[in-house]
N, C-alpha and C positions, 0 to 999 in steps of 0.2 A: 505493500499500500504506499502511496506517496503521501508525505507530510509536507504541509504548505504552512509556513510563517506569513501571514498577510497584515497588510496595514502597519507594518514597521515603520516606526519613527525615522530609523536610519539603519543601513547596512554598511559595515565598514570592511576595509580591505578586499574590495569586491573588483575583479577582473574578468574581462572576456577570456574565452577559452585560448589558451596558448599564450596570453600577454602577462600572466603573474611572474615577476622576477624571482629568481632563486633566493634573493635576500634584497634588503634596502640598506644604504649607507650614507652617512652625512646628511645634507639637507633633504634628501629624498625620504627620509625616515619621518619626516613630518608632514609629507605630501601624499600620504597613501590615500586613494580614493574612497570616497563615502558617497553612498547613494540615499537621497531621503525619500520619505514615503514609498517604501519598497515591499517587495515580496521576495520569498527565498523557499525553493521546492527541494525536497530531499527524497530519494528513492534508492533502494537496494543498497544503502550504506553511502551513497555517493550525493553530492550536489549535482542536480540535474537541470535547475533552471533559476534564475533570479532576474530582477528587473523593476523599473517603476510601476505602481500599481495601475497607472493609466494605461499600461501596456500588457497587463494580465490577461491570458487566454483563459476564459473560464468554461471551455468545452469539456474539459476533464470530467470523466463519469464520477458524480458525487459518491457513488458507493466505493470507489476506489481512491477516495481522497479523504485525508484527515486534515481538517484546517484549525489552525490556532490563530487567534486574533492577537496580533501584536501592537495593538493600540497604545502608544505611549513608551513602547518599548524598542530596544536595539538588538539586532542580531551582529553578531561578529564572530571571528575564528575562535575557537576554543583554545586555552591556553596550552602550550606545550613546554614541559618541564624536562629541560635537557640535563640537569645535574642534581640528582637526590642520591640519598643514602638510606632508602626506606625499608631495607631488611635489617633489622636489629631485634635484641631480645628485650630490652627494657630502656626506659627512659632514664635520664642522669639528672634528676631533678636535684639530687643531694649535691651534686658539684655545683649546679646553679646557686644554691645556698651557699656553698664555700665561697664562691666568688662575690657574692653579695656581702661576704664577711670579709672581703679583702685579698682572697687568694687569686693569683693569676692563673690563666690556662695553662701556661708553661710549668707551674708549680704543681698544679694538679696532675698535669701528665707525667710530671717527674716522680711523683708519690704513687704511681701505678694507676692513676685514673685515666680519663681520656679515652683514646682509641684502644688502649690494652684493656681498660676495664671492659668495654664493650665486646671486644674479642673474647675475653674469658666467659662472660655471660651467654653470648652466641654459641660458643662450642657447647655448652652444657645444654642448651634449649633443643628439643627434639624439632625437626624439621616442619611437621605438621603444625606447631605453635607458631613456628616463624611465618608460616603461610599465612595462618589466620590473621596474625598481627599486620602482615603486608596488605592483605585484602581490606582490612579495616581502614588502613592509612590511604589507599588507593580511593575508596570510597569518600572517604572526608575530602581528598584532595578534588575529586569530581563534583562536589557539593559547592565549591567554590569557584569552578570553572575550569579546572584542568581535565583534559581529555587524554593526554599523551604524556608518558613518563619515562624517562631513563633512569635505571637504578643500577648503583655500584655494588660491587662485593668490597671487601677491604676491611671488614671486622672478623675476619676468619684468621688470616695470618699463619694457617698451616693448609697443607694441601687440601685434607679433607674438609676442613671448615671452609674454605674458599668455595670448594666445589659444592658443598651444601648450600651456601648462600646463592650461588649461580642457578642451582637446580630449583631452589625456591622461586626464583624470578621466572623460570621457564614455566613451572607449574602454574604460577599466577597467570601466564598468558592463556590458559585453558579455562580459568575461573572468572577472569575480568574481560569486559568488552574493551578495555582501554588498550590501546597499542602500547606495548612495552619494549625498551630496548636495554639490553644487558651490557654492563662494562666490567670487565676484571681489573680490580683494583688491588692486586696482592701486594703491591708497593705502597701501601697507606701509612705503615709505621714499622718500625723494629721491633720485633717481639722479644720478650724477655729472654728467650732461650739464645739469641744472638745479640744481647745488649752489648753496645760498643763496638759492634762489628757489622756495620751496614753492609758492607761487600758480601760477606758470608750469606746474609738472608737474601740479598738482591740476587746472588748466584742461586740460590733456591728458587726464587721467583722465576727467574729464566729458565732454568735447566729441569725443573721438576714440575711447578705448576702450570707455567703458559703452554708447554705441549699437551697437558691433560685437558685443560680448558678448551684448547683449540681441537683436539681429537674427538671430544665429545659435543662439540658445536655450542657451548653454553654462553658465549659472549658474542656481542656486535662489535665492542670497542675494547681497548685497554687503556689503562690510565696510571698515572704515577703522581704521587704528592712530592714535588720539587720544593724544598725548604731546608733551611738550616736544621741539622739535627734530624733530618729524615732522610731524603734522598737528593742526589745531585744532578746537575745538567747532563753530565757525560753518561750517567745512568738512564736519564730520559732518552737519550739518544739510542742507548743500547736497547732499550725495551723496544722502541720504535723499530728499530733494524729487525729485531727478532720476530715481532708481531707482524712486520709486513710480509714475512714469509709465510705466514699463515691467512694473510688476507685480512688482517684486523687493524682497523684504523686507530691512531692514536688521539685521545683527548687528555689534556694535561692540567692538573692543579699547580697554578704557578703564581708567584707573587703576593701570596696572602700577607704575609709578614715582612719579607724581605725581597729585594731584587738582586738575584745571584746569577742571572744568565738563563734562567728557565724559559722566558719568552723566546731567546735567541735559539736555545736548542730546540724547542718546539717548531719554531718556524723552520729551521733547517731540517727537521724530521718530517716536515709536511703535515704537521697536526691539524686535525679537524677543527680543533677550539682550544682556547687558552682560558682557563676559568679561574676566576677569583679577581686577580688585578687589583687589589686594594691598595698596593704599593706599586706606583707606576711612574718611573724616572721619565725625564724628556727623551733619553736615549731609548728607553723602551718603547715609547710612544712612536719614535722616529723609525725605529726598526719594525714595528708593527705597520705603519704607514707605507714603508718601503716594500714590506710582504704584500700589501693588498695592491701594489701598482698594477698588477696583472689580474686583479679581482679574484684572486684564488688564495688569500691568506688565511690563517686560522681565524675562526669566528671569536671574538672576545666575548666572554660571559660573565656578566655581573651577578653576584649573589647578595643583594641587601639585606636579606633576613639575617644572614650571619653577621653583617656589621652591625645589625641593631642589637643582637644578642650578645656579641662579644665587646660591644662597644669600641670598635675598630673603625678606621677611616672606611667610608664608601668608596667603592670603585669610582673613579673620576669619569663618569659616564658623559658628562656634558663635554669634556676635554676630547674624549675618544671620538664622539660623534662629530664635534667641531673640526677635527683632524680629518674628516672625509670618511672615517670608519664605520663599518657597521657595529651593532652591539645587540646582543642577546641578554635576557633576564632569566634567571633560574632560581629556584627556592634553596638549593642545598639543604634539603629537609634531612636532619639527622639528630641523634639524641643528645649530642654534646655541644653543638654550636650554632644550630639553628633548627629548633624542634618545631618548625611550622612549615606544611606543604602549601600554605594559602598564597596563591599567586595574585590574588586580588590585593592582599597587603603588600605583596612585593611591587606591584603597580604603583601603589600609593607611594611607597618609600623611594621608588625611582624617580617619581616627580617631586616629592617633598625634600629629600635628602641629596638626590643625584642632580636635580634640576633639569630632568628631562620634560618634554611637554607630554600631554596624555597620549597624543597619537605617537610619538617616538617610543614612549614605554609599551604601548599596546604591539607595536611592530616587533620590540624586542621580545615580548611574551608569546609570538605567534610565529610570523614568517620567519624571523631570524633565529627563533628557537628551533624551528624545523631544519633551518640551514645548518645550525649546531649539530644536529644529527644527521645530516646528509639526506634529508627526507623532504625537502621543500618541493619536490616535484609532485609529492602525495598529499601534502597537507600544509596548514599555516596561513591560507588565504581563501577567500570566497571565489571559487572558479568552478564552472561546469567540469565534472569529471573527477574533481578532487574527493577524498573521503570527507564524508560529513561530520566533522567534528566541529559543532556550533553552540555558541552560549547565547541563549535568550534572557535578556535582563528583565528585571523588574521594572515598572514606570520609572523613568528617569528624566530629567529634564535636558541632558545633553550626555555626550559620550564622556565629558570631563567629569561627570558626577561620579563615576565608579571610583576614580583615584582620589576624588575630593573628599567623600564620605569614607575615609580610611576607618577601618574596623568594622564596616558594615557589610553584610554579604548581599549584594544587589543582583546576584544570579539567581535567576527563577528557574532555569533548567540548563543543564549541559548535555547537549545531543553527543553521542558517540557512535558513530556509524549511522547517523540519523535516527537514533533511538534514545 
């Protein structure tokens, strides 16, 4: 049956077939097309038609048509979360309280908390329980507009635990309608058994874990946390080279706390995205701009929820866009540094704290989010033939109302494959 949203006050990021770009960058991010007084048709999991209400063909058999009145509402591409850590055993609210009492993130990690604490809890939790927790979080994300989610491993830090995390993601694909992407992040932290010996653990990731992950077809991407006291730029390049032989693209955690060459290593490795970027030097920005000269650089991904929670600088999104670059926005949802998958909140933070316009931030959450997953040919904009992942808002006065009313859920329904 065809589903029609009609009398929409607005339809955002709508392109005629074949005209939707793979991403938007620089000034173009604020110039995405909007159609007022519109309709949108979905059928068979795809967008099949849209246009102005005065051009609507009403010859469709009413018995084969479900009509939803969109009076006062907007329809827009559903959010695409290109960076999450949604498979975990327990929240870490105790560490949050420690931080509120003065402890730093680094001090908590050094005392056995942080990622290592999550790894211990995950190893002990049965796979079925992890799956139920993941499905609950996916549903919560959908309630606030997210249709598509990338999910990383990285709380395993042993071969069996990393495989367990990735199996949970694969199982979730059969339980959730939401399209899911899996990323192998074995190089997330150095486990206690290799304390002080990053090279020994990285060798394990490269020679024991990665071949098994690839052989079992458990991942779409690989990733590494390139940061002081974690992993180095040369290891990022080594991971990319090894993953390339298995056909697995690289995504990279870089420049969260320090600038130590991670961006440059990611560029040299042909990374699909560079995520975090809270610390961005003039040279880093210049190198990113140079990489994008041919329109094929790594997608910069901002994670404003992490900045809010850890009280660290926000990714300089305004500088990135003003340099003519694209920008994607994701949640980084995880139990330690960004315990929220609410991308409507990320939209508000991007405007209030990173100084993006509402349209720039929406592009970052949709089309550019799809590009960060190499999937903008399938999703991320309103175009005939694309997957029907669509937000129908509650009645709002304008598109800007969504980030303006921070903390409120103005999503009436998130359609995933038109349902």
